[in-house]
GUVOPA-56716 format. One record per residue: x negated, y negated, z of N, C-alpha, C in turn. Coordinates in Angstrom, 3 decimals. Last residue first. Layout:
BEGIN
<pt <X; Y; Z>; <X; Y; Z>; <X; Y; Z>> ...
END
This chain:
BEGIN
<pt <59.000; 87.975; 67.915>; <60.041; 86.955; 68.122>; <61.334; 87.375; 67.495>> <pt <56.932; 89.689; 67.347>; <57.529; 89.778; 68.670>; <58.588; 88.728; 68.929>> <pt <55.067; 87.548; 65.210>; <55.365; 88.888; 65.696>; <55.952; 88.819; 67.094>> <pt <54.289; 85.180; 64.117>; <55.661; 85.251; 64.606>; <56.029; 86.640; 65.110>> <pt <51.501; 83.179; 64.110>; <51.942; 84.564; 64.175>; <53.324; 84.629; 64.821>> <pt <50.343; 80.728; 64.158>; <51.480; 80.899; 63.264>; <52.075; 82.297; 63.327>> <pt <48.168; 81.044; 65.844>; <49.242; 80.152; 66.259>; <50.500; 80.361; 65.434>> <pt <46.556; 82.693; 64.281>; <47.088; 83.205; 65.537>; <48.267; 82.363; 65.999>> <pt <45.964; 80.916; 62.236>; <46.675; 82.140; 61.885>; <47.274; 82.756; 63.142>> <pt <44.475; 79.001; 63.564>; <45.833; 78.648; 63.151>; <46.627; 79.876; 62.757>> <pt <42.005; 80.194; 63.874>; <42.862; 80.029; 65.053>; <44.300; 79.727; 64.665>> <pt <40.334; 82.394; 62.032>; <41.254; 81.273; 61.832>; <42.197; 81.194; 63.018>> <pt <37.087; 83.135; 63.374>; <38.430; 83.543; 62.960>; <39.329; 82.315; 62.870>> <pt <34.238; 81.323; 62.051>; <35.078; 81.781; 63.157>; <36.417; 82.253; 62.617>> <pt <31.358; 79.647; 61.506>; <32.122; 80.776; 60.983>; <32.905; 81.351; 62.150>> <pt <30.360; 76.434; 61.033>; <30.892; 77.343; 62.043>; <31.752; 78.391; 61.356>> <pt <27.680; 74.540; 60.348>; <28.631; 75.417; 59.680>; <29.068; 76.419; 60.734>> <pt <27.024; 71.261; 61.468>; <26.982; 72.696; 61.719>; <28.033; 73.382; 60.871>> <pt <25.204; 68.374; 61.376>; <26.259; 69.120; 60.684>; <26.009; 70.600; 60.932>> <pt <24.542; 65.274; 62.904>; <24.327; 66.716; 62.913>; <25.493; 67.357; 62.173>> <pt <25.210; 62.650; 60.447>; <25.182; 63.205; 61.800>; <24.689; 64.647; 61.744>> <pt <23.396; 60.607; 58.211>; <24.251; 61.771; 58.421>; <24.111; 62.195; 59.880>> <pt <22.908; 57.837; 55.941>; <22.784; 58.498; 57.240>; <23.684; 59.720; 57.259>> <pt <21.876; 54.971; 54.154>; <22.179; 56.397; 54.138>; <21.978; 56.976; 55.517>> <pt <23.166; 51.783; 53.160>; <22.374; 52.625; 54.057>; <22.817; 54.073; 53.915>> <pt <23.505; 50.636; 50.065>; <23.524; 50.138; 51.439>; <22.591; 50.899; 52.351>> <pt <24.090; 53.491; 48.023>; <24.221; 52.053; 48.221>; <24.180; 51.710; 49.705>> <pt <23.920; 56.242; 47.777>; <23.832; 55.447; 46.550>; <23.789; 53.937; 46.792>> <pt <22.757; 59.303; 49.198>; <23.187; 57.921; 49.357>; <22.986; 57.162; 48.054>> <pt <23.290; 62.610; 50.520>; <22.878; 61.700; 49.448>; <23.473; 60.313; 49.667>> <pt <22.309; 65.535; 52.021>; <22.964; 64.255; 52.271>; <22.392; 63.260; 51.274>> <pt <22.766; 68.748; 51.026>; <21.901; 67.593; 50.804>; <22.733; 66.347; 51.063>> <pt <22.807; 72.110; 51.980>; <23.456; 70.801; 52.060>; <22.412; 69.718; 51.853>> <pt <23.388; 75.398; 51.055>; <22.396; 74.315; 51.078>; <23.179; 73.004; 51.087>> <pt <24.224; 78.473; 52.312>; <24.755; 77.152; 51.986>; <23.611; 76.155; 52.129>> <pt <24.150; 81.815; 51.084>; <23.531; 80.741; 51.853>; <24.224; 79.455; 51.435>> <pt <25.611; 85.133; 51.292>; <25.435; 83.805; 50.695>; <24.589; 82.944; 51.620>> <pt <26.862; 88.425; 50.486>; <26.030; 87.512; 51.270>; <25.826; 86.188; 50.522>> <pt <30.367; 89.103; 49.766>; <28.946; 89.095; 49.379>; <28.152; 88.153; 50.288>> <pt <33.046; 88.775; 50.443>; <32.319; 89.937; 50.960>; <30.827; 89.952; 50.630>> <pt <34.008; 86.239; 49.612>; <34.649; 86.949; 50.718>; <33.775; 88.046; 51.307>> <pt <31.920; 83.405; 48.998>; <32.366; 84.744; 48.605>; <32.924; 85.491; 49.822>> <pt <33.158; 80.028; 49.427>; <32.269; 81.128; 49.798>; <32.810; 82.478; 49.348>> <pt <35.010; 78.073; 49.044>; <33.789; 78.012; 48.230>; <32.933; 79.269; 48.377>> <pt <36.986; 78.423; 50.920>; <37.310; 78.746; 49.524>; <36.085; 78.703; 48.603>> <pt <35.814; 77.394; 53.274>; <35.996; 78.839; 53.100>; <36.195; 79.206; 51.639>> <pt <35.401; 74.865; 54.137>; <34.755; 75.241; 52.876>; <34.900; 76.734; 52.578>> <pt <37.045; 72.260; 55.593>; <37.078; 73.723; 55.489>; <36.494; 74.096; 54.129>> <pt <36.811; 69.662; 57.620>; <36.286; 70.093; 56.324>; <36.151; 71.618; 56.331>> <pt <37.700; 69.543; 60.258>; <38.563; 69.040; 59.181>; <38.112; 69.547; 57.815>> <pt <36.080; 70.196; 62.404>; <36.706; 71.275; 61.642>; <37.600; 70.840; 60.501>> <pt <36.535; 67.094; 63.831>; <35.959; 68.423; 64.060>; <36.748; 69.477; 63.282>> <pt <37.047; 64.595; 61.247>; <37.322; 65.210; 62.544>; <36.671; 66.585; 62.630>> <pt <34.704; 62.567; 59.552>; <35.671; 63.667; 59.507>; <35.825; 64.247; 60.905>> <pt <33.704; 59.585; 57.813>; <33.778; 60.409; 59.020>; <34.904; 61.428; 58.895>> <pt <33.907; 58.441; 55.334>; <32.571; 58.511; 55.924>; <32.549; 59.410; 57.156>> <pt <35.947; 59.823; 52.633>; <35.734; 59.135; 53.906>; <34.274; 59.257; 54.335>> <pt <38.321; 61.246; 50.887>; <37.190; 60.348; 50.607>; <36.981; 59.479; 51.842>> <pt <39.109; 64.572; 52.153>; <39.424; 63.197; 51.750>; <38.151; 62.394; 51.507>> <pt <38.080; 67.778; 50.809>; <38.575; 66.845; 51.817>; <38.815; 65.464; 51.246>> <pt <35.657; 68.135; 48.416>; <36.383; 68.844; 49.465>; <36.804; 67.820; 50.507>> <pt <35.439; 67.771; 44.916>; <35.334; 67.144; 46.223>; <36.177; 67.942; 47.210>> <pt <33.550; 69.327; 42.291>; <34.773; 69.168; 43.080>; <34.467; 68.508; 44.416>> <pt <31.596; 67.815; 39.817>; <31.592; 68.573; 41.065>; <32.868; 68.268; 41.847>> <pt <31.719; 68.301; 36.474>; <32.152; 67.365; 37.509>; <32.307; 68.193; 38.775>> <pt <29.135; 69.268; 34.243>; <30.082; 69.652; 35.293>; <30.423; 68.472; 36.196>> <pt <27.099; 68.678; 32.523>; <28.459; 68.469; 32.033>; <29.532; 68.734; 33.098>> <pt <24.994; 67.632; 35.141>; <25.082; 68.007; 33.731>; <26.501; 67.733; 33.255>> <pt <26.967; 66.947; 37.547>; <25.712; 67.696; 37.434>; <25.734; 68.283; 36.040>> <pt <28.598; 64.117; 38.962>; <28.324; 64.976; 37.803>; <26.995; 65.692; 37.984>> <pt <31.184; 62.917; 40.931>; <29.791; 63.357; 40.930>; <29.615; 64.353; 39.793>> <pt <33.355; 60.130; 41.367>; <33.043; 61.394; 40.688>; <31.542; 61.660; 40.663>> <pt <32.561; 58.458; 44.470>; <33.382; 58.603; 43.276>; <32.947; 59.899; 42.605>> <pt <32.521; 59.115; 47.994>; <31.889; 58.991; 46.682>; <32.943; 59.023; 45.590>> <pt <32.176; 59.973; 51.036>; <32.685; 58.787; 50.367>; <31.935; 58.601; 49.061>> <pt <32.592; 63.553; 51.459>; <32.215; 62.209; 51.873>; <32.836; 61.123; 51.030>> <pt <31.325; 66.299; 49.855>; <32.095; 65.897; 51.031>; <31.645; 64.490; 51.369>> <pt <31.364; 68.368; 46.927>; <30.918; 67.188; 47.664>; <31.861; 66.945; 48.833>> <pt <30.190; 71.582; 45.797>; <31.254; 70.661; 46.190>; <30.622; 69.465; 46.890>> <pt <29.582; 74.580; 43.913>; <29.156; 73.279; 44.440>; <30.390; 72.489; 44.854>> <pt <28.458; 77.974; 43.494>; <29.519; 76.968; 43.637>; <28.904; 75.695; 44.191>> <pt <26.067; 79.312; 42.987>; <27.305; 79.873; 42.443>; <28.468; 78.887; 42.518>> <pt <22.656; 79.177; 42.456>; <23.826; 78.392; 42.852>; <25.062; 78.964; 42.173>> <pt <20.680; 81.941; 43.456>; <21.268; 81.177; 42.354>; <22.519; 80.444; 42.853>> <pt <19.620; 83.701; 45.282>; <19.214; 82.303; 45.374>; <19.749; 81.421; 44.267>> <pt <20.664; 86.203; 45.275>; <19.444; 86.016; 44.485>; <18.957; 84.568; 44.503>> <pt <23.031; 86.017; 46.658>; <21.954; 86.821; 47.255>; <20.620; 86.661; 46.528>> <pt <23.920; 82.541; 45.931>; <24.187; 83.975; 46.031>; <22.969; 84.696; 46.607>> <pt <24.662; 79.462; 47.510>; <23.679; 80.295; 46.817>; <24.046; 81.761; 46.999>> <pt <26.441; 76.551; 47.223>; <26.512; 77.929; 47.707>; <25.574; 78.764; 46.845>> <pt <25.893; 73.291; 48.176>; <25.628; 74.273; 47.130>; <25.616; 75.657; 47.764>> <pt <27.153; 70.111; 48.743>; <27.074; 71.477; 49.249>; <26.881; 72.416; 48.078>> <pt <26.214; 66.970; 49.293>; <26.325; 67.901; 48.178>; <26.114; 69.282; 48.784>> <pt <27.783; 64.441; 51.144>; <27.032; 65.695; 51.160>; <27.263; 66.413; 49.846>> <pt <27.491; 60.812; 50.910>; <28.166; 62.102; 50.771>; <27.202; 63.268; 50.903>> <pt <26.274; 58.389; 52.020>; <27.555; 58.397; 51.360>; <28.226; 59.778; 51.321>> <pt <27.004; 59.039; 55.142>; <27.013; 57.858; 54.280>; <25.938; 58.109; 53.216>> <pt <28.898; 60.966; 57.428>; <27.915; 60.935; 56.350>; <28.101; 59.658; 55.533>> <pt <29.747; 62.790; 60.340>; <29.700; 61.500; 59.651>; <28.610; 61.566; 58.594>> <pt <32.001; 65.106; 61.997>; <30.768; 64.767; 61.278>; <30.901; 63.389; 60.643>> <pt <33.218; 65.899; 65.342>; <33.324; 65.710; 63.909>; <31.973; 65.374; 63.297>> <pt <32.973; 68.417; 67.917>; <32.723; 67.087; 67.366>; <32.881; 67.075; 65.853>> <pt <33.333; 71.060; 68.659>; <34.180; 70.052; 69.297>; <34.034; 68.662; 68.684>> <pt <31.755; 73.329; 68.176>; <32.932; 73.067; 67.356>; <33.879; 72.049; 67.958>> <pt <29.383; 73.860; 69.346>; <30.579; 74.312; 70.064>; <31.856; 74.090; 69.257>> <pt <27.464; 72.635; 67.783>; <27.553; 74.098; 67.730>; <28.796; 74.637; 68.431>> <pt <28.757; 69.685; 66.094>; <28.033; 70.366; 67.168>; <28.289; 71.866; 67.083>> <pt <30.242; 68.727; 64.028>; <29.092; 67.936; 64.433>; <28.299; 68.538; 65.577>> <pt <31.299; 71.075; 61.462>; <31.427; 70.408; 62.756>; <30.160; 69.614; 63.032>> <pt <33.085; 72.707; 58.871>; <31.963; 71.858; 59.277>; <32.292; 71.116; 60.569>> <pt <34.032; 76.196; 58.517>; <34.327; 74.774; 58.650>; <33.086; 74.026; 59.125>> <pt <35.278; 79.086; 57.376>; <34.016; 78.342; 57.423>; <34.342; 76.853; 57.411>> <pt <36.849; 81.955; 58.799>; <36.960; 80.657; 58.140>; <35.606; 79.972; 58.296>> <pt <36.114; 85.494; 58.278>; <36.184; 84.256; 59.054>; <36.500; 83.061; 58.168>> <pt <35.647; 87.800; 56.823>; <37.023; 87.458; 57.160>; <37.191; 86.182; 57.959>> <pt <32.810; 87.738; 56.394>; <33.443; 88.763; 57.238>; <34.844; 88.386; 57.705>> <pt <30.792; 86.080; 55.290>; <32.027; 85.500; 55.794>; <32.763; 86.460; 56.737>> <pt <27.333; 86.114; 55.994>; <28.486; 86.793; 55.397>; <29.730; 86.230; 56.050>> <pt <24.142; 84.550; 55.195>; <25.327; 84.779; 56.021>; <26.327; 85.637; 55.269>> <pt <20.784; 83.616; 55.349>; <21.788; 84.416; 54.652>; <22.902; 84.773; 55.629>> <pt <20.502; 80.338; 56.884>; <19.977; 81.658; 56.543>; <21.063; 82.407; 55.767>> <pt <21.215; 77.141; 55.280>; <21.477; 78.206; 56.248>; <20.637; 79.432; 55.923>> <pt <19.415; 74.114; 54.883>; <19.956; 75.342; 54.293>; <20.138; 76.388; 55.385>> <pt <19.156; 70.581; 54.141>; <19.057; 71.745; 55.012>; <19.716; 72.941; 54.357>> <pt <17.993; 67.185; 53.825>; <18.522; 68.427; 53.264>; <18.328; 69.559; 54.267>> <pt <18.537; 63.613; 53.650>; <17.961; 64.818; 54.248>; <18.592; 66.037; 53.591>> <pt <18.850; 61.656; 51.654>; <18.709; 61.270; 53.057>; <18.027; 62.413; 53.810>> <pt <17.994; 61.015; 48.371>; <18.123; 62.064; 49.385>; <17.873; 61.479; 50.775>> <pt <19.974; 58.962; 46.224>; <18.734; 59.188; 46.969>; <18.995; 60.181; 48.099>> <pt <21.616; 59.359; 43.012>; <21.569; 59.211; 44.466>; <20.200; 59.531; 45.054>> <pt <21.984; 57.424; 40.273>; <21.193; 58.573; 40.721>; <21.015; 58.438; 42.229>> <pt <23.379; 55.053; 40.236>; <24.037; 56.245; 39.686>; <23.295; 57.523; 40.083>> <pt <23.521; 52.696; 42.957>; <22.781; 53.473; 41.969>; <23.565; 54.690; 41.498>> <pt <25.957; 50.053; 43.422>; <24.819; 50.883; 43.776>; <24.257; 51.662; 42.605>> <pt <29.370; 50.396; 42.505>; <28.303; 49.620; 43.135>; <27.153; 50.574; 43.410>> <pt <30.610; 52.328; 41.136>; <30.983; 50.963; 40.779>; <29.988; 49.984; 41.392>> <pt <29.294; 55.352; 39.944>; <29.235; 54.328; 40.981>; <29.663; 52.975; 40.440>> <pt <29.462; 58.375; 39.428>; <30.200; 57.280; 38.795>; <30.318; 56.166; 39.831>> <pt <26.281; 59.856; 39.783>; <27.503; 59.404; 40.440>; <28.138; 58.298; 39.613>> <pt <24.466; 62.764; 39.083>; <24.830; 61.415; 38.650>; <26.186; 61.069; 39.247>> <pt <21.708; 64.883; 39.672>; <23.033; 64.437; 40.102>; <23.253; 63.015; 39.597>> <pt <19.130; 65.430; 39.206>; <20.090; 66.281; 38.501>; <21.530; 65.912; 38.835>> <pt <17.660; 63.789; 40.897>; <17.800; 63.393; 39.499>; <18.749; 64.262; 38.692>> <pt <17.665; 62.561; 43.705>; <18.240; 63.833; 43.252>; <18.632; 63.594; 41.793>> <pt <14.639; 61.067; 44.932>; <15.861; 61.014; 44.125>; <16.359; 62.422; 43.846>> <pt <13.029; 59.805; 47.753>; <13.312; 61.006; 46.954>; <14.658; 60.869; 46.243>> <pt <12.932; 57.441; 49.274>; <12.133; 57.551; 48.047>; <12.466; 58.752; 47.174>> <pt <14.644; 55.054; 50.894>; <14.706; 56.498; 50.627>; <14.044; 56.745; 49.281>> <pt <14.737; 52.347; 50.934>; <13.595; 52.976; 51.609>; <13.568; 54.493; 51.417>> <pt <17.116; 51.596; 49.731>; <15.878; 51.366; 48.969>; <14.650; 51.980; 49.640>> <pt <19.008; 52.144; 51.795>; <18.914; 52.978; 50.601>; <17.574; 52.823; 49.894>> <pt <17.972; 52.078; 55.164>; <18.380; 51.343; 53.973>; <18.083; 52.182; 52.740>> <pt <19.222; 54.534; 57.350>; <18.059; 53.964; 56.664>; <18.577; 53.207; 55.447>> <pt <20.507; 55.852; 60.367>; <20.707; 55.017; 59.183>; <19.386; 54.449; 58.671>> <pt <19.193; 59.061; 61.454>; <19.641; 57.684; 61.653>; <19.726; 56.910; 60.337>> <pt <20.367; 62.211; 61.169>; <19.375; 61.333; 60.548>; <19.880; 59.903; 60.680>> <pt <20.803; 65.301; 62.646>; <21.177; 63.897; 62.702>; <20.033; 63.047; 62.140>> <pt <20.276; 68.026; 60.402>; <19.937; 67.299; 61.626>; <20.398; 65.856; 61.514>> <pt <22.445; 70.489; 58.982>; <21.681; 69.241; 58.868>; <21.435; 68.645; 60.245>> <pt <23.231; 73.050; 59.882>; <23.010; 72.815; 58.464>; <22.151; 71.568; 58.247>> <pt <23.188; 75.485; 62.319>; <22.897; 74.079; 62.020>; <22.533; 73.956; 60.552>> <pt <25.827; 77.649; 62.752>; <24.509; 77.519; 62.137>; <24.290; 76.044; 61.808>> <pt <27.752; 79.625; 64.883>; <27.421; 78.270; 64.445>; <25.995; 78.251; 63.919>> <pt <30.256; 81.962; 64.978>; <28.820; 81.790; 64.757>; <28.589; 80.396; 64.199>> <pt <32.680; 83.607; 67.050>; <32.245; 82.480; 66.226>; <30.723; 82.420; 66.118>> <pt <32.591; 87.276; 67.066>; <32.821; 85.960; 67.638>; <32.356; 84.865; 66.701>> <pt <31.916; 89.722; 66.257>; <33.022; 89.119; 65.527>; <33.353; 87.737; 66.080>> <pt <28.736; 91.146; 65.777>; <29.604; 90.310; 66.588>; <30.694; 89.694; 65.725>> <pt <26.813; 92.686; 64.674>; <28.193; 92.994; 64.310>; <29.178; 92.172; 65.121>> <pt <23.728; 91.777; 63.141>; <24.620; 91.749; 64.284>; <26.055; 91.989; 63.836>> <pt <21.872; 94.032; 61.194>; <22.723; 92.858; 61.180>; <23.628; 92.876; 62.396>> <pt <18.557; 95.099; 61.819>; <19.991; 95.382; 61.835>; <20.774; 94.080; 61.910>> <pt <15.852; 94.845; 61.935>; <16.525; 94.159; 60.834>; <18.027; 94.398; 60.815>> <pt <14.977; 96.447; 63.985>; <14.940; 94.998; 64.189>; <15.716; 94.256; 63.114>> <pt <17.021; 99.337; 64.559>; <16.000; 98.627; 63.784>; <16.109; 97.123; 63.992>> <pt <17.456; 100.748; 67.684>; <18.110; 99.949; 66.655>; <17.034; 99.209; 65.890>> <pt <17.184; 103.904; 68.972>; <16.411; 102.723; 68.610>; <17.124; 102.002; 67.472>> <pt <18.647; 105.572; 71.621>; <18.769; 105.204; 70.214>; <18.009; 103.911; 69.970>> <pt <16.765; 107.616; 73.789>; <17.510; 106.381; 73.562>; <17.500; 106.033; 72.085>> <pt <15.062; 109.689; 74.102>; <16.373; 110.004; 73.543>; <17.181; 108.748; 73.248>> <pt <12.871; 108.670; 75.358>; <12.697; 109.076; 73.967>; <14.017; 109.424; 73.303>> <pt <13.871; 108.245; 77.894>; <13.532; 107.086; 77.069>; <13.392; 107.474; 75.607>> <pt <14.102; 110.857; 78.816>; <15.308; 110.054; 78.636>; <15.035; 108.855; 77.735>> <pt <11.362; 111.553; 78.914>; <12.277; 112.298; 78.054>; <13.548; 111.518; 77.785>> <pt <10.431; 109.804; 80.854>; <9.931; 109.674; 79.485>; <10.843; 110.397; 78.509>> <pt <11.838; 110.881; 83.032>; <12.069; 109.495; 82.614>; <11.601; 109.279; 81.189>> <pt <10.701; 113.402; 83.196>; <12.135; 113.284; 82.921>; <12.467; 111.880; 82.438>> <pt <8.094; 112.775; 83.840>; <8.346; 113.430; 82.559>; <9.809; 113.316; 82.187>> <pt <8.577; 111.700; 86.400>; <8.007; 110.867; 85.357>; <8.283; 111.457; 83.990>> 
END
């Protein structure tokens, strides 16, 4: 018994706050599937956002919002998927506003994804990522360029709507090594 206790006391104790060192893919749910709702029933406005809308409202209405825990890129690519396995695409009506937060919670970058015309936040025109569409294939939306290479960050996503109905599918942020880099590797040829 004393020998067993002695061995247990020699075991290395890992602090609960230690950061996992796994290099495998990591999926984080960003938004929950939200069924279609008519725009006029969405009561929360995102008043700091203005859309150059030919139809509908210039101030978009919030469908839903979500935010990741603190993450690090660690050399991975960051893409959006409709499931944690990275096999499904995403759908949004009208668009997602993605905001990258630094370690202090301050917005450092912004981008939109979806079907929208120009989006303004104050004097800034927010960049659009990907094509102008309501649906995207699995991993089609790559947001790696928005994220800091080595600093911790969070991603906040807000699904916004300006006309008709607002909805969004499940949206996952998947951090994984770039598979295409392996496919393009010409070593040994």
